[in-house]
PDB file with one MODEL, atoms N, CA, C and O in Angstrom:
MODEL        1
ATOM      1  N   MET A   1     101.858 184.031  91.291  1.00  0.00           N
ATOM      2  CA  MET A   1     102.686 185.209  91.399  1.00  0.00           C
ATOM      3  C   MET A   1     103.457 185.158  92.705  1.00  0.00           C
ATOM      4  O   MET A   1     102.925 184.739  93.733  1.00  0.00           O
ATOM      5  N   ALA A   2     104.707 185.583  92.663  1.00  0.00           N
ATOM      6  CA  ALA A   2     105.550 185.591  93.857  1.00  0.00           C
ATOM      7  C   ALA A   2     105.045 186.634  94.841  1.00  0.00           C
ATOM      8  O   ALA A   2     104.625 187.724  94.452  1.00  0.00           O
ATOM      9  N   ARG A   3     105.092 186.287  96.107  1.00  0.00           N
ATOM     10  CA  ARG A   3     104.689 187.233  97.143  1.00  0.00           C
ATOM     11  C   ARG A   3     105.931 187.849  97.758  1.00  0.00           C
ATOM     12  O   ARG A   3     106.900 187.150  98.056  1.00  0.00           O
ATOM     13  N   VAL A   4     105.899 189.149  97.943  1.00  0.00           N
ATOM     14  CA  VAL A   4     107.023 189.848  98.564  1.00  0.00           C
ATOM     15  C   VAL A   4     106.707 190.031 100.037  1.00  0.00           C
ATOM     16  O   VAL A   4     105.677 190.600 100.400  1.00  0.00           O
ATOM     17  N   SER A   5     107.586 189.552 100.863  1.00  0.00           N
ATOM     18  CA  SER A   5     107.435 189.669 102.304  1.00  0.00           C
ATOM     19  C   SER A   5     108.645 190.412 102.842  1.00  0.00           C
ATOM     20  O   SER A   5     109.729 190.344 102.261  1.00  0.00           O
ATOM     21  N   VAL A   6     108.469 191.112 103.936  1.00  0.00           N
ATOM     22  CA  VAL A   6     109.580 191.854 104.532  1.00  0.00           C
ATOM     23  C   VAL A   6     110.726 190.906 104.866  1.00  0.00           C
ATOM     24  O   VAL A   6     111.887 191.306 104.788  1.00  0.00           O
ATOM     25  N   SER A   7     110.435 189.674 105.233  1.00  0.00           N
ATOM     26  CA  SER A   7     111.491 188.722 105.576  1.00  0.00           C
ATOM     27  C   SER A   7     112.268 188.258 104.345  1.00  0.00           C
ATOM     28  O   SER A   7     113.352 187.692 104.488  1.00  0.00           O
ATOM     29  N   HIS A   8     111.736 188.488 103.125  1.00  0.00           N
ATOM     30  CA  HIS A   8     112.406 188.072 101.901  1.00  0.00           C
ATOM     31  C   HIS A   8     113.124 189.222 101.191  1.00  0.00           C
ATOM     32  O   HIS A   8     113.744 189.001 100.151  1.00  0.00           O
ATOM     33  N   ILE A   9     113.055 190.427 101.721  1.00  0.00           N
ATOM     34  CA  ILE A   9     113.739 191.559 101.100  1.00  0.00           C
ATOM     35  C   ILE A   9     115.217 191.484 101.471  1.00  0.00           C
ATOM     36  O   ILE A   9     115.561 191.441 102.653  1.00  0.00           O
ATOM     37  N   PRO A  10     116.100 191.468 100.453  1.00  0.00           N
ATOM     38  CA  PRO A  10     117.530 191.404 100.764  1.00  0.00           C
ATOM     39  C   PRO A  10     118.006 192.678 101.456  1.00  0.00           C
ATOM     40  O   PRO A  10     117.492 193.767 101.201  1.00  0.00           O
ATOM     41  N   THR A  11     118.984 192.526 102.323  1.00  0.00           N
ATOM     42  CA  THR A  11     119.560 193.673 103.033  1.00  0.00           C
ATOM     43  C   THR A  11     121.067 193.638 102.883  1.00  0.00           C
ATOM     44  O   THR A  11     121.647 192.593 102.586  1.00  0.00           O
ATOM     45  N   GLN A  12     121.699 194.777 103.089  1.00  0.00           N
ATOM     46  CA  GLN A  12     123.155 194.919 103.033  1.00  0.00           C
ATOM     47  C   GLN A  12     123.728 194.433 101.701  1.00  0.00           C
ATOM     48  O   GLN A  12     124.815 193.856 101.663  1.00  0.00           O
ATOM     49  N   ASN A  13     122.999 194.668 100.614  1.00  0.00           N
ATOM     50  CA  ASN A  13     123.477 194.330  99.277  1.00  0.00           C
ATOM     51  C   ASN A  13     124.637 195.270  98.931  1.00  0.00           C
ATOM     52  O   ASN A  13     124.517 196.476  99.145  1.00  0.00           O
ATOM     53  N   PRO A  14     125.754 194.757  98.404  1.00  0.00           N
ATOM     54  CA  PRO A  14     126.853 195.652  98.049  1.00  0.00           C
ATOM     55  C   PRO A  14     126.540 196.435  96.775  1.00  0.00           C
ATOM     56  O   PRO A  14     125.899 195.915  95.862  1.00  0.00           O
ATOM     57  N   CYS A  15     126.990 197.669  96.720  1.00  0.00           N
ATOM     58  CA  CYS A  15     126.830 198.508  95.541  1.00  0.00           C
ATOM     59  C   CYS A  15     127.565 197.867  94.373  1.00  0.00           C
ATOM     60  O   CYS A  15     128.687 197.384  94.532  1.00  0.00           O
ATOM     61  N   ALA A  16     126.941 197.860  93.202  1.00  0.00           N
ATOM     62  CA  ALA A  16     127.547 197.266  92.012  1.00  0.00           C
ATOM     63  C   ALA A  16     128.721 198.087  91.496  1.00  0.00           C
ATOM     64  O   ALA A  16     129.510 197.596  90.689  1.00  0.00           O
ATOM     65  N   GLN A  17     128.848 199.330  91.951  1.00  0.00           N
ATOM     66  CA  GLN A  17     129.936 200.175  91.471  1.00  0.00           C
ATOM     67  C   GLN A  17     131.061 200.326  92.493  1.00  0.00           C
ATOM     68  O   GLN A  17     132.226 200.109  92.161  1.00  0.00           O
ATOM     69  N   CYS A  18     130.727 200.698  93.740  1.00  0.00           N
ATOM     70  CA  CYS A  18     131.782 200.973  94.729  1.00  0.00           C
ATOM     71  C   CYS A  18     131.894 199.904  95.817  1.00  0.00           C
ATOM     72  O   CYS A  18     132.881 199.890  96.553  1.00  0.00           O
ATOM     73  N   GLY A  19     130.917 199.014  95.936  1.00  0.00           N
ATOM     74  CA  GLY A  19     130.969 197.937  96.924  1.00  0.00           C
ATOM     75  C   GLY A  19     130.455 198.280  98.300  1.00  0.00           C
ATOM     76  O   GLY A  19     130.417 197.408  99.169  1.00  0.00           O
ATOM     77  N   SER A  20     130.055 199.526  98.535  1.00  0.00           N
ATOM     78  CA  SER A  20     129.499 199.905  99.843  1.00  0.00           C
ATOM     79  C   SER A  20     128.188 199.171 100.086  1.00  0.00           C
ATOM     80  O   SER A  20     127.402 198.999  99.154  1.00  0.00           O
ATOM     81  N   PRO A  21     127.933 198.732 101.324  1.00  0.00           N
ATOM     82  CA  PRO A  21     126.669 198.040 101.603  1.00  0.00           C
ATOM     83  C   PRO A  21     125.477 199.003 101.543  1.00  0.00           C
ATOM     84  O   PRO A  21     125.556 200.142 102.004  1.00  0.00           O
ATOM     85  N   ILE A  22     124.377 198.521 100.968  1.00  0.00           N
ATOM     86  CA  ILE A  22     123.136 199.296 100.889  1.00  0.00           C
ATOM     87  C   ILE A  22     122.126 198.581 101.786  1.00  0.00           C
ATOM     88  O   ILE A  22     121.838 197.401 101.585  1.00  0.00           O
ATOM     89  N   ALA A  23     121.594 199.289 102.766  1.00  0.00           N
ATOM     90  CA  ALA A  23     120.745 198.677 103.793  1.00  0.00           C
ATOM     91  C   ALA A  23     119.505 197.997 103.218  1.00  0.00           C
ATOM     92  O   ALA A  23     119.243 196.836 103.529  1.00  0.00           O
ATOM     93  N   LEU A  24     118.744 198.697 102.390  1.00  0.00           N
ATOM     94  CA  LEU A  24     117.496 198.170 101.839  1.00  0.00           C
ATOM     95  C   LEU A  24     117.302 198.667 100.414  1.00  0.00           C
ATOM     96  O   LEU A  24     117.823 199.722 100.053  1.00  0.00           O
ATOM     97  N   PRO A  25     116.559 197.921  99.598  1.00  0.00           N
ATOM     98  CA  PRO A  25     116.266 198.428  98.256  1.00  0.00           C
ATOM     99  C   PRO A  25     115.357 199.647  98.337  1.00  0.00           C
ATOM    100  O   PRO A  25     114.537 199.769  99.247  1.00  0.00           O
ATOM    101  N   GLU A  26     115.514 200.545  97.373  1.00  0.00           N
ATOM    102  CA  GLU A  26     114.695 201.750  97.318  1.00  0.00           C
ATOM    103  C   GLU A  26     113.282 201.439  96.825  1.00  0.00           C
ATOM    104  O   GLU A  26     112.323 202.124  97.179  1.00  0.00           O
ATOM    105  N   TRP A  27     113.173 200.400  96.007  1.00  0.00           N
ATOM    106  CA  TRP A  27     111.892 200.058  95.393  1.00  0.00           C
ATOM    107  C   TRP A  27     111.878 198.569  95.094  1.00  0.00           C
ATOM    108  O   TRP A  27     112.913 198.003  94.743  1.00  0.00           O
ATOM    109  N   THR A  28     110.723 197.923  95.227  1.00  0.00           N
ATOM    110  CA  THR A  28     110.553 196.494  94.965  1.00  0.00           C
ATOM    111  C   THR A  28     109.290 196.287  94.154  1.00  0.00           C
ATOM    112  O   THR A  28     108.266 196.915  94.423  1.00  0.00           O
ATOM    113  N   GLU A  29     109.356 195.408  93.160  1.00  0.00           N
ATOM    114  CA  GLU A  29     108.185 195.092  92.340  1.00  0.00           C
ATOM    115  C   GLU A  29     108.143 193.593  92.091  1.00  0.00           C
ATOM    116  O   GLU A  29     109.103 193.010  91.588  1.00  0.00           O
ATOM    117  N   ALA A  30     107.026 192.976  92.446  1.00  0.00           N
ATOM    118  CA  ALA A  30     106.835 191.546  92.216  1.00  0.00           C
ATOM    119  C   ALA A  30     106.130 191.339  90.885  1.00  0.00           C
ATOM    120  O   ALA A  30     105.217 192.082  90.525  1.00  0.00           O
ATOM    121  N   GLY A  31     106.566 190.325  90.168  1.00  0.00           N
ATOM    122  CA  GLY A  31     105.950 189.964  88.897  1.00  0.00           C
ATOM    123  C   GLY A  31     105.791 188.458  88.824  1.00  0.00           C
ATOM    124  O   GLY A  31     106.031 187.760  89.809  1.00  0.00           O
ATOM    125  N   GLU A  32     105.393 187.957  87.685  1.00  0.00           N
ATOM    126  CA  GLU A  32     105.190 186.526  87.484  1.00  0.00           C
ATOM    127  C   GLU A  32     106.538 185.800  87.540  1.00  0.00           C
ATOM    128  O   GLU A  32     107.331 185.886  86.602  1.00  0.00           O
ATOM    129  N   GLY A  33     106.794 185.092  88.629  1.00  0.00           N
ATOM    130  CA  GLY A  33     108.016 184.314  88.769  1.00  0.00           C
ATOM    131  C   GLY A  33     109.270 185.125  89.051  1.00  0.00           C
ATOM    132  O   GLY A  33     110.376 184.599  88.923  1.00  0.00           O
ATOM    133  N   ARG A  34     109.133 186.389  89.430  1.00  0.00           N
ATOM    134  CA  ARG A  34     110.313 187.218  89.683  1.00  0.00           C
ATOM    135  C   ARG A  34     109.986 188.362  90.626  1.00  0.00           C
ATOM    136  O   ARG A  34     108.825 188.737  90.793  1.00  0.00           O
ATOM    137  N   VAL A  35     111.026 188.911  91.239  1.00  0.00           N
ATOM    138  CA  VAL A  35     110.922 190.132  92.044  1.00  0.00           C
ATOM    139  C   VAL A  35     112.077 191.036  91.624  1.00  0.00           C
ATOM    140  O   VAL A  35     113.227 190.597  91.590  1.00  0.00           O
ATOM    141  N   SER A  36     111.781 192.289  91.307  1.00  0.00           N
ATOM    142  CA  SER A  36     112.804 193.262  90.919  1.00  0.00           C
ATOM    143  C   SER A  36     113.070 194.204  92.085  1.00  0.00           C
ATOM    144  O   SER A  36     112.151 194.616  92.793  1.00  0.00           O
ATOM    145  N   TYR A  37     114.334 194.533  92.271  1.00  0.00           N
ATOM    146  CA  TYR A  37     114.748 195.439  93.336  1.00  0.00           C
ATOM    147  C   TYR A  37     115.534 196.587  92.725  1.00  0.00           C
ATOM    148  O   TYR A  37     116.422 196.358  91.905  1.00  0.00           O
ATOM    149  N   LEU A  38     115.224 197.814  93.111  1.00  0.00           N
ATOM    150  CA  LEU A  38     115.992 198.981  92.688  1.00  0.00           C
ATOM    151  C   LEU A  38     116.838 199.422  93.875  1.00  0.00           C
ATOM    152  O   LEU A  38     116.320 199.699  94.957  1.00  0.00           O
ATOM    153  N   TRP A  39     118.154 199.481  93.653  1.00  0.00           N
ATOM    154  CA  TRP A  39     119.093 199.854  94.696  1.00  0.00           C
ATOM    155  C   TRP A  39     119.673 201.220  94.397  1.00  0.00           C
ATOM    156  O   TRP A  39     119.907 201.555  93.236  1.00  0.00           O
ATOM    157  N   HIS A  40     119.911 202.023  95.443  1.00  0.00           N
ATOM    158  CA  HIS A  40     120.525 203.341  95.302  1.00  0.00           C
ATOM    159  C   HIS A  40     121.610 203.465  96.357  1.00  0.00           C
ATOM    160  O   HIS A  40     121.338 203.434  97.558  1.00  0.00           O
ATOM    161  N   CYS A  41     122.844 203.607  95.891  1.00  0.00           N
ATOM    162  CA  CYS A  41     123.986 203.751  96.797  1.00  0.00           C
ATOM    163  C   CYS A  41     124.142 205.215  97.183  1.00  0.00           C
ATOM    164  O   CYS A  41     124.339 206.067  96.317  1.00  0.00           O
ATOM    165  N   ARG A  42     124.057 205.506  98.451  1.00  0.00           N
ATOM    166  CA  ARG A  42     124.211 206.882  98.929  1.00  0.00           C
ATOM    167  C   ARG A  42     125.690 207.311  98.926  1.00  0.00           C
ATOM    168  O   ARG A  42     125.983 208.506  98.911  1.00  0.00           O
ATOM    169  N   ALA A  43     126.609 206.355  98.940  1.00  0.00           N
ATOM    170  CA  ALA A  43     128.038 206.674  98.959  1.00  0.00           C
ATOM    171  C   ALA A  43     128.517 207.236  97.620  1.00  0.00           C
ATOM    172  O   ALA A  43     129.278 208.203  97.589  1.00  0.00           O
ATOM    173  N   CYS A  44     128.067 206.624  96.500  1.00  0.00           N
ATOM    174  CA  CYS A  44     128.551 207.072  95.190  1.00  0.00           C
ATOM    175  C   CYS A  44     127.415 207.510  94.254  1.00  0.00           C
ATOM    176  O   CYS A  44     127.664 207.873  93.104  1.00  0.00           O
ATOM    177  N   ASN A  45     126.168 207.475  94.748  1.00  0.00           N
ATOM    178  CA  ASN A  45     124.973 207.901  94.008  1.00  0.00           C
ATOM    179  C   ASN A  45     124.659 207.019  92.793  1.00  0.00           C
ATOM    180  O   ASN A  45     123.982 207.461  91.865  1.00  0.00           O
ATOM    181  N   TYR A  46     125.149 205.778  92.798  1.00  0.00           N
ATOM    182  CA  TYR A  46     124.896 204.839  91.702  1.00  0.00           C
ATOM    183  C   TYR A  46     123.563 204.136  91.947  1.00  0.00           C
ATOM    184  O   TYR A  46     123.226 203.809  93.085  1.00  0.00           O
ATOM    185  N   ARG A  47     122.809 203.905  90.874  1.00  0.00           N
ATOM    186  CA  ARG A  47     121.540 203.166  90.966  1.00  0.00           C
ATOM    187  C   ARG A  47     121.603 201.971  90.034  1.00  0.00           C
ATOM    188  O   ARG A  47     122.117 202.059  88.919  1.00  0.00           O
ATOM    189  N   PHE A  48     121.064 200.840  90.514  1.00  0.00           N
ATOM    190  CA  PHE A  48     121.040 199.638  89.691  1.00  0.00           C
ATOM    191  C   PHE A  48     119.869 198.758  90.104  1.00  0.00           C
ATOM    192  O   PHE A  48     119.313 198.907  91.192  1.00  0.00           O
ATOM    193  N   GLU A  49     119.506 197.842  89.216  1.00  0.00           N
ATOM    194  CA  GLU A  49     118.390 196.931  89.457  1.00  0.00           C
ATOM    195  C   GLU A  49     118.914 195.513  89.562  1.00  0.00           C
ATOM    196  O   GLU A  49     119.826 195.125  88.831  1.00  0.00           O
ATOM    197  N   ALA A  50     118.341 194.742  90.467  1.00  0.00           N
ATOM    198  CA  ALA A  50     118.640 193.321  90.607  1.00  0.00           C
ATOM    199  C   ALA A  50     117.318 192.575  90.527  1.00  0.00           C
ATOM    200  O   ALA A  50     116.299 193.060  91.017  1.00  0.00           O
ATOM    201  N   ILE A  51     117.330 191.408  89.919  1.00  0.00           N
ATOM    202  CA  ILE A  51     116.104 190.625  89.741  1.00  0.00           C
ATOM    203  C   ILE A  51     116.300 189.242  90.353  1.00  0.00           C
ATOM    204  O   ILE A  51     117.288 188.566  90.065  1.00  0.00           O
ATOM    205  N   ALA A  52     115.367 188.824  91.189  1.00  0.00           N
ATOM    206  CA  ALA A  52     115.340 187.473  91.740  1.00  0.00           C
ATOM    207  C   ALA A  52     114.325 186.684  90.931  1.00  0.00           C
ATOM    208  O   ALA A  52     113.177 187.105  90.788  1.00  0.00           O
ATOM    209  N   ILE A  53     114.746 185.529  90.395  1.00  0.00           N
ATOM    210  CA  ILE A  53     113.870 184.687  89.587  1.00  0.00           C
ATOM    211  C   ILE A  53     113.491 183.469  90.417  1.00  0.00           C
ATOM    212  O   ILE A  53     114.349 182.830  91.026  1.00  0.00           O
ATOM    213  N   TYR A  54     112.199 183.153  90.437  1.00  0.00           N
ATOM    214  CA  TYR A  54     111.691 182.064  91.245  1.00  0.00           C
ATOM    215  C   TYR A  54     111.284 180.887  90.376  1.00  0.00           C
ATOM    216  O   TYR A  54     110.757 181.058  89.276  1.00  0.00           O
ATOM    217  N   GLU A  55     111.537 179.699  90.884  1.00  0.00           N
ATOM    218  CA  GLU A  55     111.125 178.463  90.251  1.00  0.00           C
ATOM    219  C   GLU A  55     109.606 178.418  90.216  1.00  0.00           C
ATOM    220  O   GLU A  55     108.958 178.748  91.209  1.00  0.00           O
ATOM    221  N   GLN A  56     109.041 178.025  89.112  1.00  0.00           N
ATOM    222  CA  GLN A  56     107.588 177.938  88.999  1.00  0.00           C
ATOM    223  C   GLN A  56     107.118 176.586  89.537  1.00  0.00           C
ATOM    224  O   GLN A  56     107.449 175.544  88.970  1.00  0.00           O
ATOM    225  N   SER A  57     106.355 176.598  90.618  1.00  0.00           N
ATOM    226  CA  SER A  57     105.781 175.381  91.181  1.00  0.00           C
ATOM    227  C   SER A  57     104.488 175.732  91.896  1.00  0.00           C
ATOM    228  O   SER A  57     104.221 176.896  92.193  1.00  0.00           O
ATOM    229  N   ASP A  58     103.702 174.724  92.162  1.00  0.00           N
ATOM    230  CA  ASP A  58     102.428 174.941  92.846  1.00  0.00           C
ATOM    231  C   ASP A  58     102.602 175.094  94.345  1.00  0.00           C
ATOM    232  O   ASP A  58     101.696 175.576  95.025  1.00  0.00           O
ATOM    233  N   THR A  59     103.746 174.695  94.869  1.00  0.00           N
ATOM    234  CA  THR A  59     103.979 174.812  96.307  1.00  0.00           C
ATOM    235  C   THR A  59     104.728 176.101  96.601  1.00  0.00           C
ATOM    236  O   THR A  59     104.297 177.178  96.188  1.00  0.00           O
ATOM    237  N   GLU A  60     105.817 176.004  97.294  1.00  0.00           N
ATOM    238  CA  GLU A  60     106.569 177.191  97.699  1.00  0.00           C
ATOM    239  C   GLU A  60     107.602 177.571  96.644  1.00  0.00           C
ATOM    240  O   GLU A  60     108.284 176.703  96.100  1.00  0.00           O
ATOM    241  N   SER A  61     107.718 178.881  96.349  1.00  0.00           N
ATOM    242  CA  SER A  61     108.725 179.372  95.412  1.00  0.00           C
ATOM    243  C   SER A  61     110.004 179.713  96.160  1.00  0.00           C
ATOM    244  O   SER A  61     109.959 180.279  97.253  1.00  0.00           O
ATOM    245  N   ARG A  62     111.153 179.366  95.566  1.00  0.00           N
ATOM    246  CA  ARG A  62     112.451 179.676  96.163  1.00  0.00           C
ATOM    247  C   ARG A  62     113.231 180.551  95.189  1.00  0.00           C
ATOM    248  O   ARG A  62     113.146 180.340  93.979  1.00  0.00           O
ATOM    249  N   PRO A  63     113.995 181.537  95.688  1.00  0.00           N
ATOM    250  CA  PRO A  63     114.783 182.378  94.781  1.00  0.00           C
ATOM    251  C   PRO A  63     115.934 181.583  94.161  1.00  0.00           C
ATOM    252  O   PRO A  63     116.599 180.809  94.849  1.00  0.00           O
ATOM    253  N   LEU A  64     116.165 181.779  92.856  1.00  0.00           N
ATOM    254  CA  LEU A  64     117.288 181.149  92.172  1.00  0.00           C
ATOM    255  C   LEU A  64     118.444 182.119  91.996  1.00  0.00           C
ATOM    256  O   LEU A  64     119.599 181.700  91.927  1.00  0.00           O
ATOM    257  N   ALA A  65     118.142 183.420  91.920  1.00  0.00           N
ATOM    258  CA  ALA A  65     119.188 184.431  91.734  1.00  0.00           C
ATOM    259  C   ALA A  65     118.715 185.748  92.323  1.00  0.00           C
ATOM    260  O   ALA A  65     117.514 185.986  92.458  1.00  0.00           O
ATOM    261  N   ALA A  66     119.658 186.593  92.669  1.00  0.00           N
ATOM    262  CA  ALA A  66     119.312 187.923  93.187  1.00  0.00           C
ATOM    263  C   ALA A  66     120.214 188.948  92.593  1.00  0.00           C
ATOM    264  O   ALA A  66     120.087 190.134  92.899  1.00  0.00           O
TER     265      ALA A  66
ENDMDL
END
């Protein structure tokens, strides 16, 4: 299972609707081979989810998408 660390949480993600930067995700959930992020834009009140998918390996997992 992927481990979520503060150093791996994306920051300044642009809003999917208006493009304003969002400092941190509102919610994060780690699952088997993926991490889901819930973003909330305070500028336009839009909410959206982004998913990072990790390569399955016995060593270190790297994000393929966010």
